[in-house]
C-alpha positions as a Markdown table, in Angstrom:
| # | Residue | x | y | z |
|---|---|---|---|---|
| 1 | Met | 61.0 | -22.5 | 116.4 |
| 2 | Lys | 62.8 | -19.3 | 117.3 |
| 3 | Asp | 66.1 | -20.8 | 116.1 |
| 4 | Leu | 64.6 | -21.6 | 112.7 |
| 5 | Leu | 63.4 | -18.1 | 112.2 |
| 6 | Thr | 66.7 | -16.5 | 113.3 |
| 7 | Arg | 69.1 | -18.9 | 111.7 |
| 8 | Asn | 70.9 | -17.3 | 108.7 |
| 9 | Leu | 68.9 | -14.2 | 109.3 |
| 10 | Gly | 71.2 | -12.0 | 107.3 |
| 11 | Trp | 70.9 | -14.1 | 104.2 |
| 12 | Lys | 67.2 | -14.3 | 104.6 |
| 13 | Leu | 66.9 | -10.5 | 104.8 |
| 14 | Leu | 69.2 | -10.1 | 101.9 |
| 15 | Ser | 67.1 | -12.5 | 99.7 |
| 16 | Leu | 63.9 | -10.6 | 100.8 |
| 17 | Val | 65.4 | -7.3 | 99.8 |
| 18 | Ala | 66.6 | -8.7 | 96.5 |
| 19 | Ala | 63.2 | -10.2 | 95.7 |
| 20 | Phe | 61.6 | -6.8 | 96.6 |
| 21 | Phe | 63.8 | -4.9 | 94.1 |
| 22 | Val | 63.1 | -7.5 | 91.4 |
| 23 | Trp | 59.4 | -7.1 | 91.9 |
| 24 | Leu | 59.7 | -3.4 | 92.0 |
| 25 | Ser | 61.6 | -3.3 | 88.7 |
| 26 | Val | 58.9 | -5.5 | 87.0 |
| 27 | Ala | 56.0 | -3.7 | 88.6 |
| 28 | Ser | 57.4 | -0.3 | 87.6 |
| 29 | Glu | 58.2 | -1.4 | 84.0 |
| 30 | Pro | 55.8 | 0.2 | 81.5 |
| 31 | Glu | 53.3 | -2.1 | 79.6 |
| 32 | Leu | 53.6 | -1.8 | 75.9 |
| 33 | Ala | 52.0 | -3.3 | 72.8 |
| 34 | Thr | 53.7 | -4.6 | 69.7 |
| 35 | Ile | 52.8 | -6.3 | 66.4 |
| 36 | Val | 54.9 | -9.2 | 65.0 |
| 37 | Ser | 54.6 | -11.5 | 62.0 |
| 38 | Val | 54.8 | -15.1 | 63.0 |
| 39 | Pro | 54.8 | -18.3 | 60.8 |
| 40 | Val | 51.8 | -20.7 | 60.6 |
| 41 | Glu | 52.6 | -24.4 | 61.2 |
| 42 | Tyr | 50.3 | -27.3 | 60.4 |
| 43 | Arg | 50.0 | -30.5 | 62.5 |
| 44 | Asn | 48.4 | -33.8 | 61.6 |
| 45 | Tyr | 47.9 | -33.0 | 57.9 |
| 46 | Pro | 45.5 | -35.6 | 56.5 |
| 47 | Thr | 47.2 | -38.1 | 54.3 |
| 48 | Asn | 44.2 | -38.6 | 51.9 |
| 49 | Leu | 43.2 | -35.0 | 51.4 |
| 50 | Asp | 44.7 | -31.9 | 49.8 |
| 51 | Ile | 44.0 | -28.2 | 50.4 |
| 52 | Ser | 42.7 | -26.4 | 47.3 |
| 53 | Ser | 42.3 | -23.0 | 48.9 |
| 54 | Asp | 45.0 | -20.5 | 49.8 |
| 55 | Ile | 47.3 | -21.6 | 52.6 |
| 56 | Ala | 48.5 | -18.9 | 55.0 |
| 57 | Ser | 52.3 | -19.0 | 55.7 |
| 58 | Thr | 52.2 | -16.1 | 58.2 |
| 59 | Ile | 49.8 | -14.2 | 60.4 |
| 60 | Arg | 50.1 | -10.9 | 62.3 |
| 61 | Val | 50.0 | -11.1 | 66.1 |
| 62 | Glu | 49.2 | -8.0 | 68.3 |
| 63 | Ala | 50.3 | -8.6 | 71.9 |
| 64 | Arg | 51.0 | -6.5 | 75.0 |
| 65 | Gly | 53.1 | -7.0 | 78.1 |
| 66 | Pro | 56.1 | -5.6 | 80.0 |
| 67 | Ala | 58.5 | -3.7 | 77.8 |
| 68 | Arg | 61.5 | -5.9 | 78.6 |
| 69 | Gln | 59.6 | -9.1 | 77.6 |
| 70 | Leu | 58.2 | -7.5 | 74.4 |
| 71 | Arg | 61.7 | -6.7 | 73.2 |
| 72 | Thr | 62.5 | -10.4 | 73.2 |
| 73 | Leu | 59.3 | -11.4 | 71.5 |
| 74 | Thr | 60.7 | -11.6 | 68.0 |
| 75 | Asp | 63.4 | -14.0 | 69.3 |
| 76 | Ala | 61.0 | -16.3 | 71.1 |
| 77 | Arg | 60.3 | -18.5 | 68.0 |
| 78 | Ile | 56.5 | -18.0 | 68.2 |
| 79 | Ala | 54.3 | -19.9 | 65.7 |
| 80 | Ala | 50.6 | -20.4 | 65.2 |
| 81 | Val | 50.1 | -24.1 | 65.2 |
| 82 | Ile | 46.9 | -25.3 | 63.4 |
| 83 | Asp | 45.9 | -28.9 | 64.2 |
| 84 | Phe | 44.1 | -30.8 | 61.4 |
| 85 | Ala | 43.4 | -33.9 | 63.5 |
| 86 | Ser | 39.7 | -33.2 | 63.3 |
| 87 | Val | 39.6 | -33.1 | 59.5 |
| 88 | Gln | 38.5 | -36.5 | 58.3 |
| 89 | Ala | 36.6 | -35.8 | 55.1 |
| 90 | Pro | 36.4 | -33.3 | 52.2 |
| 91 | Gly | 34.8 | -29.9 | 52.8 |
| 92 | Glu | 35.5 | -26.5 | 54.2 |
| 93 | Arg | 36.9 | -26.0 | 57.7 |
| 94 | Thr | 37.4 | -22.9 | 59.8 |
| 95 | Phe | 40.0 | -22.6 | 62.5 |
| 96 | Thr | 39.9 | -19.7 | 65.0 |
| 97 | Leu | 43.2 | -18.4 | 66.3 |
| 98 | Thr | 43.5 | -18.1 | 70.1 |
| 99 | Thr | 46.1 | -18.3 | 72.7 |
| 100 | Asn | 45.8 | -22.1 | 72.4 |
| 101 | Glu | 47.4 | -21.9 | 69.0 |
| 102 | Leu | 50.2 | -19.5 | 70.0 |
| 103 | Asn | 53.1 | -20.3 | 72.3 |
| 104 | Leu | 53.4 | -16.7 | 73.7 |
| 105 | Pro | 56.0 | -16.2 | 76.4 |
| 106 | Arg | 54.8 | -16.0 | 80.0 |
| 107 | Gly | 53.5 | -12.5 | 80.9 |
| 108 | Ile | 52.6 | -11.6 | 77.3 |
| 109 | Asp | 48.9 | -11.2 | 76.5 |
| 110 | Leu | 47.3 | -11.8 | 73.1 |
| 111 | Met | 45.3 | -8.8 | 71.9 |
| 112 | Arg | 44.3 | -10.2 | 68.5 |
| 113 | Thr | 45.6 | -11.9 | 65.4 |
| 114 | Val | 45.1 | -10.8 | 61.8 |
| 115 | Pro | 43.4 | -12.7 | 60.3 |
| 116 | Ala | 41.4 | -13.9 | 63.3 |
| 117 | Gln | 40.4 | -17.1 | 61.5 |
| 118 | Leu | 41.9 | -19.4 | 58.8 |
| 119 | Arg | 39.5 | -21.2 | 56.4 |
| 120 | Phe | 40.5 | -24.1 | 54.3 |
| 121 | Lys | 38.9 | -26.2 | 51.5 |
| 122 | Phe | 39.8 | -29.8 | 51.7 |
| 123 | Glu | 39.4 | -32.1 | 48.7 |
| 124 | Asn | 40.1 | -35.8 | 48.0 |
| 125 | Arg | 43.7 | -36.3 | 46.8 |
| 126 | Met | 43.7 | -37.6 | 43.2 |
| 127 | Thr | 46.2 | -38.7 | 40.6 |
| 128 | Lys | 46.1 | -38.7 | 36.8 |
| 129 | Thr | 48.4 | -39.3 | 33.8 |
| 130 | Leu | 48.6 | -36.4 | 31.3 |
| 131 | Pro | 50.1 | -36.2 | 27.8 |
| 132 | Val | 53.0 | -33.8 | 27.3 |
| 133 | Asp | 53.0 | -31.2 | 24.5 |
| 134 | Val | 56.4 | -30.1 | 23.2 |
| 135 | Pro | 56.3 | -26.8 | 21.4 |
| 136 | Leu | 58.9 | -26.0 | 18.7 |
| 137 | Ser | 60.7 | -22.7 | 18.6 |
| 138 | Gly | 63.1 | -21.1 | 16.1 |
| 139 | Ser | 63.3 | -22.4 | 12.6 |
| 140 | Leu | 65.3 | -24.9 | 10.6 |
| 141 | Pro | 67.5 | -23.8 | 7.7 |
| 142 | Ser | 65.3 | -23.4 | 4.6 |
| 143 | Glu | 66.4 | -26.6 | 3.0 |
| 144 | Phe | 65.3 | -28.8 | 6.0 |
| 145 | Thr | 62.0 | -29.8 | 7.4 |
| 146 | Val | 60.9 | -31.7 | 10.6 |
| 147 | Gln | 60.1 | -35.3 | 9.7 |
| 148 | Gln | 59.3 | -36.7 | 13.1 |
| 149 | Lys | 59.1 | -35.7 | 16.8 |
| 150 | Asp | 59.4 | -38.4 | 19.5 |
| 151 | Val | 58.7 | -37.7 | 23.2 |
| 152 | Glu | 59.8 | -40.1 | 25.9 |
| 153 | Pro | 57.9 | -40.5 | 28.1 |
| 154 | Ser | 54.9 | -39.1 | 26.3 |
| 155 | Gln | 52.8 | -38.9 | 29.5 |
| 156 | Leu | 53.6 | -38.0 | 33.1 |
| 157 | Glu | 51.7 | -38.6 | 36.3 |
| 158 | Ile | 50.5 | -35.7 | 38.4 |
| 159 | Gly | 48.5 | -35.4 | 41.7 |
| 160 | Gly | 46.6 | -32.8 | 43.6 |
| 161 | Pro | 43.1 | -31.7 | 44.8 |
| 162 | Glu | 40.4 | -33.6 | 42.9 |
| 163 | Ser | 38.8 | -30.6 | 41.2 |
| 164 | His | 42.2 | -29.3 | 39.9 |
| 165 | Val | 43.3 | -32.8 | 38.6 |
| 166 | Leu | 40.0 | -33.4 | 36.8 |
| 167 | Ala | 40.3 | -30.0 | 35.1 |
| 168 | Ala | 43.9 | -30.6 | 33.9 |
| 169 | Arg | 44.2 | -31.7 | 30.3 |
| 170 | Arg | 47.8 | -31.5 | 29.2 |
| 171 | Leu | 51.3 | -30.7 | 30.3 |
| 172 | Ile | 53.7 | -28.6 | 28.4 |
| 173 | Ser | 57.5 | -28.8 | 28.1 |
| 174 | Asp | 60.0 | -26.1 | 27.5 |
| 175 | Pro | 60.3 | -25.3 | 23.7 |
| 176 | Phe | 62.6 | -27.4 | 21.6 |
| 177 | Asp | 64.8 | -24.8 | 19.7 |
| 178 | Leu | 65.2 | -25.8 | 16.1 |
| 179 | Thr | 67.6 | -22.9 | 15.3 |
| 180 | Gly | 70.6 | -24.3 | 13.4 |
| 181 | Val | 69.5 | -27.9 | 13.5 |
| 182 | Thr | 70.6 | -29.8 | 10.3 |
| 183 | Ser | 70.5 | -33.4 | 11.6 |
| 184 | Asp | 68.6 | -35.6 | 14.0 |
| 185 | Thr | 68.8 | -34.0 | 17.4 |
| 186 | Glu | 67.9 | -35.1 | 21.0 |
| 187 | Lys | 67.3 | -32.8 | 24.0 |
| 188 | Thr | 66.1 | -33.3 | 27.6 |
| 189 | Leu | 63.4 | -30.7 | 28.4 |
| 190 | Ser | 61.7 | -29.7 | 31.7 |
| 191 | Val | 57.9 | -30.1 | 31.8 |
| 192 | Tyr | 55.6 | -27.5 | 33.4 |
| 193 | Ala | 52.1 | -27.7 | 35.0 |
| 194 | Ser | 50.3 | -24.4 | 34.6 |
| 195 | Asp | 48.1 | -25.1 | 37.7 |
| 196 | Pro | 50.3 | -24.5 | 40.8 |
| 197 | Glu | 48.0 | -26.9 | 42.8 |
| 198 | Leu | 49.3 | -29.8 | 40.7 |
| 199 | Arg | 52.5 | -31.6 | 41.6 |
| 200 | Phe | 54.5 | -34.1 | 39.6 |
| 201 | Leu | 54.6 | -37.7 | 40.9 |
| 202 | Thr | 57.3 | -38.6 | 38.3 |
| 203 | Pro | 60.3 | -36.5 | 37.3 |
| 204 | Pro | 59.1 | -33.5 | 35.3 |
| 205 | Arg | 61.4 | -34.1 | 32.3 |
| 206 | Val | 61.1 | -35.6 | 28.9 |
| 207 | Thr | 63.6 | -36.6 | 26.2 |
| 208 | Val | 62.7 | -35.2 | 22.8 |
| 209 | Arg | 64.1 | -36.5 | 19.5 |
| 210 | Val | 63.5 | -34.5 | 16.4 |
| 211 | Arg | 64.3 | -36.1 | 13.1 |
| 212 | Val | 64.8 | -33.7 | 10.1 |
| 213 | Gln | 65.2 | -34.3 | 6.4 |
| 214 | Arg | 66.5 | -32.2 | 3.5 |
| 215 | Val | 63.8 | -30.9 | 1.3 |
| 216 | Pro | 64.1 | -32.5 | -2.2 |
């Protein structure tokens, strides 16, 4: 037993001294507080529901800990992870942000988050086909008039939260500029949905053919 205690005694003493100085440097290091902005990530997003309320992309985290560790906090790739696994039906849900949602480095304590909670309104996901309006801009030369306007496709499919889809009536394309047009003209135009909660399920473009004729 005595041999085990005295074997490599010098190295053991050196390790003990080194450990003491490491502990001393940590123990004597001042504790500070900091505020960082971190992204919000979402897990297990329901496939049959959409969020119709505001979705937070970042939150503010107030934390404290040893000064050396706090200096590296911004490089630690911290994120607030919200798990939607419990969301199975439409309705409002509140998620409280705690240390369980944050992967803070060891030795760093969470003081608070701003906001402290995130609240979401979930709605059934719905699709709908809407007609496309094509406004005309500019003006033809005085001796010409528009005879016909063809839009292909005349309708596009959109999707989104149920209440937003039900309220949508029409889509609108970029204006078709008639300036200088003296013969039948075709243009491909982008289509716009005024409600940002709506998304296109088909390419948001239409081909517009305008036929003109000379005024007798």
